[in-house]
C-alpha positions as CSV (number, residue, x, y, z in Angstrom):
1,M,0.1,-0.1,0.1
2,S,1.5,3.4,-0.9
3,A,1.3,6.8,1.3
4,A,-1.3,8.2,-1.2
5,E,-3.6,5.2,-0.6
6,S,-3.5,5.1,3.0
7,T,-4.5,8.8,3.7
8,M,-7.5,8.2,1.3
9,P,-10.8,8.1,3.1
10,T,-12.7,4.7,2.6
11,E,-16.2,6.3,3.4
12,S,-17.9,9.7,3.2
13,A,-17.5,11.9,6.3
14,A,-21.4,12.8,6.0
15,P,-23.8,10.8,8.0
16,A,-26.1,8.4,6.3
17,V,-29.4,10.0,5.3
18,D,-32.2,7.5,5.9
19,P,-34.8,8.4,3.0
20,T,-37.9,6.8,4.6
21,A,-37.4,8.6,7.7
22,T,-39.6,11.8,6.5
23,T,-41.9,9.7,4.4
24,A,-43.8,8.2,6.9
25,S,-45.1,11.6,8.4
26,S,-45.0,13.6,4.8
27,G,-48.8,12.8,4.8
28,Q,-49.5,16.3,6.3
29,Q,-46.5,18.1,5.0
30,D,-46.4,20.8,2.6
31,Y,-43.3,21.6,0.2
32,L,-42.0,24.1,2.7
33,D,-42.4,21.6,5.6
34,K,-40.5,18.9,3.4
35,G,-37.6,21.6,2.6
36,V,-37.2,22.5,6.1
37,S,-36.8,18.6,7.1
38,F,-34.5,18.3,4.2
39,A,-32.2,21.1,5.0
40,A,-32.2,19.9,8.7
41,Q,-31.2,16.4,7.6
42,K,-28.5,17.9,5.3
43,A,-27.2,19.7,8.2
44,G,-26.9,16.8,10.4
45,H,-29.9,17.4,12.5
46,S,-33.0,15.0,12.9
47,T,-36.2,16.8,13.5
48,D,-39.5,15.6,14.2
49,A,-42.8,16.8,12.4
50,S,-44.1,19.0,15.1
51,T,-40.5,20.7,15.2
52,T,-40.5,20.9,11.4
53,E,-44.0,22.4,11.5
54,K,-42.9,25.3,13.9
55,I,-39.9,26.0,11.8
56,S,-42.0,26.4,8.8
57,D,-44.7,28.4,10.5
58,G,-41.7,30.9,11.6
59,I,-40.3,31.0,8.0
60,R,-44.2,31.8,6.9
61,S,-44.3,34.8,9.5
62,G,-41.0,36.1,8.8
63,F,-41.9,36.0,5.2
64,K,-45.0,37.8,5.8
65,K,-43.7,40.5,7.9
66,L,-40.9,41.2,5.4
67,T,-42.9,41.4,2.1
68,G,-46.5,41.7,3.4
69,K,-47.6,38.9,1.3
70,D,-48.4,35.1,1.8
71,V,-45.8,32.2,1.2
72,P,-47.0,30.9,-2.2
73,I,-46.8,27.5,-0.7
74,A,-50.2,26.6,0.7
75,D,-50.0,25.5,4.2
76,K,-51.7,22.0,5.1
77,Q,-52.9,21.4,8.4
């Protein structure tokens, strides 16, 4: 084995993402909720559906305060 081969990582440093983790609870999620959940998973955090909903509701209220308009993605509740 050469020195170059021994320094090469064999596995990715990123944690494995379970694609079925959000599909079980995605029945009530809209696209904003799914986007928040995806971003949290990519950042290495696991969030449940209620936390994801709270975050997306905060995004909606911040967007409305900033622009005066509703988010163009309808909220499924």
